[in-house]
C-alpha positions in Angstrom: 16.8 -2.6 6.1 16.8 -3.9 9.6 19.9 -4.2 11.8 22.0 -3.0 8.8 21.0 -6.0 6.7 19.3 -5.7 3.3 16.3 -7.8 2.6 16.1 -9.1 -1.0 13.6 -10.8 -3.2 15.0 -12.3 -6.4 13.2 -14.1 -9.2 15.0 -16.4 -11.6 13.4 -17.9 -14.7 14.2 -21.1 -16.6 12.6 -20.4 -19.9 10.2 -22.8 -21.6 12.0 -25.3 -23.8 11.8 -28.7 -25.4 12.9 -31.6 -23.2 15.1 -34.6 -24.1 12.1 -36.5 -25.5 11.0 -33.7 -27.8 8.1 -32.4 -25.7 7.6 -28.8 -24.7 8.3 -28.0 -21.1 6.8 -25.0 -19.2 9.0 -22.3 -17.8 10.0 -22.8 -14.2 10.5 -20.0 -11.6 12.7 -19.7 -8.6 11.7 -17.2 -6.0 14.4 -16.4 -3.5 13.8 -14.4 -0.3 16.7 -13.3 1.8 16.1 -11.5 5.1 19.8 -10.9 5.9 20.0 -14.0 8.1 18.2 -16.7 6.2 17.8 -17.4 2.5 14.7 -19.4 1.4 13.9 -20.4 -2.2 10.6 -21.6 -3.7 10.5 -23.4 -7.0 7.3 -22.7 -8.9 5.8 -24.2 -12.1 4.3 -21.8 -14.6 0.8 -22.6 -13.3 1.8 -22.0 -9.7 3.5 -18.7 -10.6 0.4 -17.6 -12.5 -1.8 -18.4 -9.5 0.6 -16.5 -7.2 0.5 -13.6 -9.5 -3.4 -13.6 -9.6 -3.7 -13.8 -5.8 -1.1 -11.1 -5.2 -2.8 -8.8 -7.7 -6.1 -9.3 -6.0 -4.6 -8.8 -2.5 -2.8 -5.6 -3.7 -6.0 -4.3 -5.3 -7.9 -4.8 -2.1 -5.2 -3.2 0.1 -5.1 -0.2 -2.3 -8.9 0.2 -2.2 -8.8 0.1 1.7 -6.0 2.6 1.8 -7.9 5.0 -0.6 -11.1 4.6 1.5 -9.2 5.4 4.7 -7.5 8.4 3.1 -10.8 9.8 1.8 -12.4 9.3 5.2 -9.5 11.1 7.0 -9.7 13.9 4.5 -13.4 14.4 5.0 -12.9 14.3 8.8 -10.1 16.9 8.6 -12.3 19.1 6.4 -15.2 18.9 8.9 -12.9 19.8 11.8 -11.4 22.7 9.8 -14.8 24.0 8.9 -16.0 23.7 12.5 -12.9 25.4 13.8 -13.4 28.2 11.2 -17.0 28.7 12.3 -15.9 28.7 16.0 -13.2 31.3 15.2 -15.7 33.4 13.3 -18.2 33.2 16.2 -15.5 34.2 18.6 -14.5 37.2 16.5 -18.1 38.3 16.2 -18.5 38.1 20.0 -15.3 40.1 20.5 -16.6 42.8 18.0 -19.9 42.9 19.8 -18.2 43.3 23.1 -15.9 46.1 21.7 -19.0 47.9 20.3 -20.8 47.7 23.6 -17.7 49.0 25.4 -17.5 52.0 23.2 -21.1 53.0 23.9 
């Protein structure tokens, strides 16, 4: 929601049927996008809707794969930083213990 206006996406379907001449007619789809200021509609045939579905699925799969790759890379970097930090803290503690031991002698 931007500026208090809801964005909506609606899908309406005219089911497949038999036309006046007795021939089968494909389903038709109406995709309506409303951004709060403007409302735009796209009428799609069954073939166009199928192509849109296929392309959206491919794009979503690619975007998901990229997100997962980035997430894994960030996790590995975080783990490396954490392990380096842990090693540095251990080295610092070892040095402090050595210093304390030498002070006692």
